[in-house]
N, C-alpha and C positions, 0 to 999 in steps of 0.2 A: 503494499501500499503505500509507501516510502518513505518518507523523512518528516518527519510530521513537524519538524520543528526550524522549516523554513516559513516566513515570514513570505505571506499573501500577496499579493496586490493586487487590488479595485480596478474591476478593466472599466477601462479609458473613455466610455461612449459618455458622450456628453449631449446625448439627446433627449433634447425633456421631453417624456409621456403626462402632455395634457390628460387624461384618460386611464382612473386601472380600468377599466374592463380594458384596453389595452397594449396594459402592461402586465396583461392578464394570459394575454392572450399566446399562444400559441409558445410557451413558457414550460418549465419545471423546476415542478416541483419537489423540495426532499421534505416531509413531514415524520415529527416523533411522535408520538404518543396519539397517536389515527382512531385505538382503541377506545378508548374515553371517552365523554363527557364530550369537554370542550370539540375534543380532535373530532369527536363525528361529523359533528352538526361542520367544525369544519371542512371538512375534507367530502362533505355531500354540496357544501356551496362552491367550494370550486368545482365539480365535478357538475350539477347541472345550474348554474350562470356563467363560469368562464370555459372560453374556451382551451384550455389550455391542454398540452401537450401531453402531458402524464403529471404521475403524481406516485415518486418511489416511495415506499412506506416503511420505513424500519420498523417488524416488528420483533419480537423476543420468543422462543420458544415459551411456553405456559403450555404445563400439565398432562400433559407429553406428546402435545401438539402441535404442526407441524404450520410454519405462519401459511403457510397456502389456504389451510382446516381454519386460523383463528383470521384469516382474511374473510375465508366465505364467513364466518359465523357474525363479524363488523357485519356483513350487506345483507346480514337477518335481521337486523335491528330496522326497526319500522319508520326509523328517520328515512330510507330511500325507497320508499315503496312511490315518492313522489319520479321517481327518478324513474321505476322502474317499469312507468306509466309509456316513457316513450317509445317508439318502434323499437320492434323487437326484444322489447322488456327492458330498453333500456345498455345492454349486455353491450356499445359501444365507447357506452364511458363507463360503466363498469369498467371494464377492460381496459382503461386507462392507469388503474394500479395496481405498482409492479411490486413484490413487496419485498424485500429484504429482512434478509434472518440477523438479528444483531444479536450481539452479546458484551456485554458493556462490563463483563470482568475480565475478558479478555483483554491481551493489548492488542490483538487486531482485532478491530470492535464488526467487521467483516471480511469479509473470505479477500482474495485478491480479485477474482473476476463479476465484486458485484463493483468493487469499486473501481475495472475498468467500465463495467455497464454507465458509472454515476460522472464517471471523464468524460465517457462519449455522449451521455448524454447534455452536457451541458444544463449541470442544475447550476439553476438564476434565481432562488430567490429559497430558503428555508423557514421552515417554523419550529421550534422544540415546546411543543406543545408536552413532554411528558414529563411527571411529576408523579411523588408515594406522596398524597395525600392523607399518610394515615396524622392522625394529629398525637398519637399514643407508644410512637415508635421509637429505639433509644436513639445516639446522638450520632451515634455512626453510620449506621442502618441509612436513617435520613440525609445525611451527606453524602454519604454514598451514592444513594439515588439521584439526588438532589439535585449535584454539584460537582463528582465527579462524575456520571456518565457525562455530566453536561459539558463536561471541559474535553471528555472525546470526544462529542460529535463534533466542540468547536474546532478540534485539533484535525479530526477529520472535516472539518467543513472551509479548515485555511488551507485544505489538498484539492478541492476545486477552482480553478484558474476563473468563472462566468460566476461564482456569486452577487450579484448588485445587494441584497437583500438577508440580514437574518432576521429576523425575528424570535427573543427568550422570553414566555409565557411566564413569568412572576405573580410575585403577588400584590394586590393591598396593601395588606394586614405582613408584608416583609419586615417592618419596621414602626411594627404597632403598638411599640411601646415609646414611642412620642405620639403627641397630643399635633401635630400642625405637617400632615408626612412633602415635604417638599419631593418636583421632579426629578432629584438627585440620587444617585448614593451615598448613603453613608458609609464611608472606612475603615469607622471604627468599633467590629470586631474584639471582645476578649481572647486574650494567652493569646494578643498577636494574631489571629485567625485560625484560619478552622484546619488550618494544617500541623500549625502546633497544637492542637486541639488531637486531633488524630496521633500524633507522637506519641503528647503521655497516654494516651489511653491502649496501648499497647502493651504498656508496661503495667497496667489497672486491674484489680480481681472486677468483673461485676455487681459485687457488693460496692465495688471503690467507684466503680460508675457510676453506679448510680447512685451516691453519695455527692458524688458532684455536681454531678449533674443540674439539678437545682441551682449555682452557682454559676456552672458556663453559659444558662440560661438567662438569668438576672428575669428583670420585669415581661422576658417574654416570652408569649403564653408553653409553648412546647417547642416539638423539634423541629415540626414542616415550618412555621415562621421563619426561626431559626438557618435553616436550612435555606431556605428562598435566601433568607439575609445573607448569606454564604458565598448562595450562588450568582448574587448583582455582584458582590465585592472582587470574586473569583475574575469575569466579564470585566472587568474596569481595570482589571490589573494585569490579562493576561489577555488580551482579547478584542480594546479596545481598540488596533490600529485592522479590524476587518468593519465588515458595514451590518457591523450589529445594534440592535436594540431593543429594550427592555418594557415589555409592556406589564402593566400591576391592570388586572380586571380585580373588585372587592370578589363578594360572593355571586358566586352564577348562578342562577337557578332556573327550569324550563321557559321552554322557549315565547316568548307573547305571537308572534308569526310565523316564523317558516321554522323549518318545512309543515308545518302543521303547527297551531294554540295550543300550549299547555304543552309542548312533552319534552316529554322529561325518561330520563332510561336506570338513575340512581333513588338511593336512598338518603342519601348526604342532603347533611346541611338541611334545610326548612324542610322537604317534598319529604325525611326521614320525618321531623318533628308533626308532620299534619295527619301522618297516620292514625296515630287514634283516634282522631275526630270526623275520619274519615268513617270509620268506624264506628260514628254514634258514641265513640267515649270524651267522657273533659279532662283537657287536660290544660297545666300552666306549670307555664315554665317559669326558669329563674331572669330575670335581666329588670337594666333600671327600664320603667317604662318611658322618663324620654329619651332615652338614648338619641342615635340618629340609630337607621338602620341606609347600610351602603350595599345595597344588590344588587344586579341587571340581567337579562332576558340573555341565554345563550346565544340566540340567535344575532344578538343586540352586539351584543361579545364577541364572535366569529367577526360580525361585522365592523366592527372598528380595528382587532386584526388584521382582516385581510389590508385593510386603507392604513394602516399603520407602517405595512409591508411597503408602501407604495410613498407611502408618506418620506421612511429611510433611506430610499433610494434615492428621493432626489434631494433629499437635504444630505451625506454623501456625493450626490456631483454638484450641487450647487458649492460645496466645501471644498470638492477636488481631487481626486486622487490622493492617497497616504497623509496627505495631514491629520496629524494626533489632533483627538480632541477625547473633551466627559463622552462618554455611552450615553443619549440620549433614551429619556428616561418620558412616559405615557403614562403618566396617573391615570387612570379609566373609571377615576371619582369624578363625582358633580353634587354643585354648592344650594340647588336651592329645591329644585324638584324631587323632596326627599320622602320622606315620611317615617315616623317613632313607632315604638314596640307596644305603646297604648293606643294604633291604628292596627295595626297589625287580626283583634277580632273580628271586628268590620267589614278587612277589605277579603279575607277570607270568603265571610260567610256569604260576600255575592257571587263565589261559584258551588256554592247549594244548592241542588235542583228545590228541594221543597221551600214550603211558602214559610211552616213550621222552621224550616232549618236557617233561613235569612234570619229570619228576626231574632230565632236564640243562639245562633252557630258564632256569632262576636263572642261568647260565654262559651265556647267549646273549645277554645283553646287562650289563653289570656299568658300576658309574661307579665307575670306581679313580681315586682322586690320581697316580695314574704317571705321568706327562709320556711314558715312555719303552714301555713298555705299550701305551699308545693309541695313539703313533704304528706300533708295527709291526704293532694290529690293523688301524691305516686302511690303512698301505701293503700289508699283506694282502689286503683290502679288495680293495683299485685294481688286487689284482695277478691280481685275481681275474674282476676286473669289465671287465681287458681281456683277457687270455683266454675266455672267454663269445662276449665283442664278437667278436671275432676270429673263433669257430667260427658268427656266425649268420648273418654278414656269408659267409661260405663255404656255408649252407645255403641264402641271400638275405633272410634274416630282418632287423629294425631292429636296429642294436645301439644300443644306452639302459641299456645294467644303469653304463657309465663314469660314464655324467651321473647316472644315479638318487644313485648313491655319493659324486660332492663335494655334489651338493643333501645331503645327508646331513646330508657333515662341515659343509657348511655351515652348515646350521640347529645344526649341534649346539656349534662355535663363537663361534656370535651368542648363542648364550643358557646359554653354558657359568659366565657370573656368575652369575649364579641356585640354580646346579649348587654356589657353590663358598662360597658362606654363607646365613647365618642370622640370621633378624630374631625378634621376638615382637614383640606386638600390642596395644595395645590395641582391644576390645572391647564395652567395655558396651550401644553403642546399639545393634547387632545380637542383640548374646545379653538387652538386655531385651525388647525387639520377639518373638524368641521367648517366651518367658517371659509375657507377655502376651497370647498366642495366642489364641482360643477353639480343642476340640478339633476339632472343627470346618474351620474353616481350619489349624490346623497338618495334619490327615488332606486337606487340602487342596494344601499347601501346602508340604509336607516341606524344608525346608536347612535344621537342626540334625546342621551338621556333625560333633557331637560324638559323636552317635548310629550314624554313619553304619558298616554293616560292608565298611573296606577289601578285604578278601581275597574278599566276596560284591560287591564293583567290577569290583575284576580278572577274574573270569572271565567277566566278558561283555568287558572292556576292548580285549584282543586279537584279538576274534571279531568287534569292534566296527570294526576300522581296516581286517582282510583284507576287510569287506564293504565298505567304502567305497574300496580300493581295489584291488577285483572293478567294482561302481559310475563306477570313472576308467576305466579299464579299456575297458570297454563304449561308453564314452559318447564316445570315441574315436578306439573301431572302428565308432561311428553314421557321426562328425565325419571320416571316412577314406570309407566307402561312401558320403557321400551327395557327395565331392567326385567321385570316380571315375564 
C-alpha cells in the first residue's frame, strides 16, 4: 500500500464548482460507517440524488459475515425502498456501491489489490462517519475505535492523490465540559494527549485503569465524548495538511422528510426512551426542565454533511494548495429555533393517533429534576414488567418486559448528563454555508434548523419509532422461524 509517511499534496484544480450537485456528479466517494444510522442515510442520499460514479464502502467482517453479506444487509433496510422503486429495482444505483474489507487492527488496513482499486478509481471525496457510540466503554477501546482507526483512515487518504475533501464526523459534545463551544479545536488534553494515556495504560492493571478513568475524563461525562475530543486534536496535530474538515452534529434523531418521515433504525438516544410511552406506559426521565435540547433530524444532518464536503473543498481551493491552516470546524448547532426539556412531552403527544393519547400523552413521558419522582415511576414500571413477565410465562410466552425496561433505564442513565446541561455555540461556518447556497442547492439539501417546524417534525417522530419497533419484532420472529 505504499509508505503512509509521505505528505500528500492537494490537487491543484482551481476551477470553482458553483453547484453542489455538480461537485458530486461523476465523483468517486470513500465512506466509512456506512452500516450505521447516519452512514446509511448518507449512502442513500448519495445514490438517490447525486449522479456519483461509485461509492467505496469500507466494511469490516462481523459475526462471521463477509463484507458482501453485510452490504446486502445494509440494502435490506427500508431506507433504500425509494431507490428500489426505480427501473429494474434500482439495481444500477445499488451496484455503484463497492464494498471493501477493512481491518483497522492491522497495519495494512486494506489489501494491496483494494488499495490499487482506490488509486485507479481516483477517489475524490472521503466521509469518515465511523464511530463507537457506546458511552460506557473503557477509555482504551473508545480511543482505539474513535481515534486510532480514524488515524489509519487518514493515513490511507493521504496516499490517494485525487482526494479534494475529507469530512470527519465528530460530535457537538466533543467539548461538552465547556458551556460555550466555538468552531475550533481545543487542544488542552489531559496527560499531554491520548498517546501518553495509552502508553501509561500499558503498565496498569484493569483495576488501576478503572480508578484512573475519572481523573482522565475530568468533567467529560463518558469515554465516547472524550475519545471524539482526542480525535479532533489528532487531526489538527497530524493531518491539517490534508483537505480535511470537522463536522459536529448534536443528537441525531429520526428523519423529518427523507427518505420517509420518521425513519429511524435504532433505539439510541430519544428514540429508545419513548419506547415505554409507545407501549402505553408512563415514564419520567431525569433532567433539568429548562435545559435546551440540541437535536437534528438525520436527513438534515446528512444534507449539511454533503454541503460541508463541497464547502470544505472550495475553502481549500481559495486558500491554494499546501497552505497550512487551522482545520475548519462546522458546529451544526443553532441558537434560535430550539425547545427545552419541559416541551418534550407536549411535542411527543403530537405523534399519538388517539384523541385521548394526544390529550394525556404529554404526561406519559416527562423530564423532571426530581430524583424521587423518577425513582417512583421507574420502580412502578419495573413492578408492572415483573407482573407481565410472570403472566407471559404462565401462558407460555417469552418474558422480556423487565429486560426491556432495564435497557431503557440504562439508556436514560447514560444520557442524563445531556438533559441536565445547556450549551451555547458559535455556528458562523455552518450559518455562512447555508446563506451562500443557491436556491437549487437549498431545495436539494435543506438543513437550516432555524426554519424547521418542530411540531410538524414530532407528528412523525413517535410513528417512526413505533414502525422501527414493529420491524425489529418481525426480524426477530424471522430469525426464530429460521432457527426452528
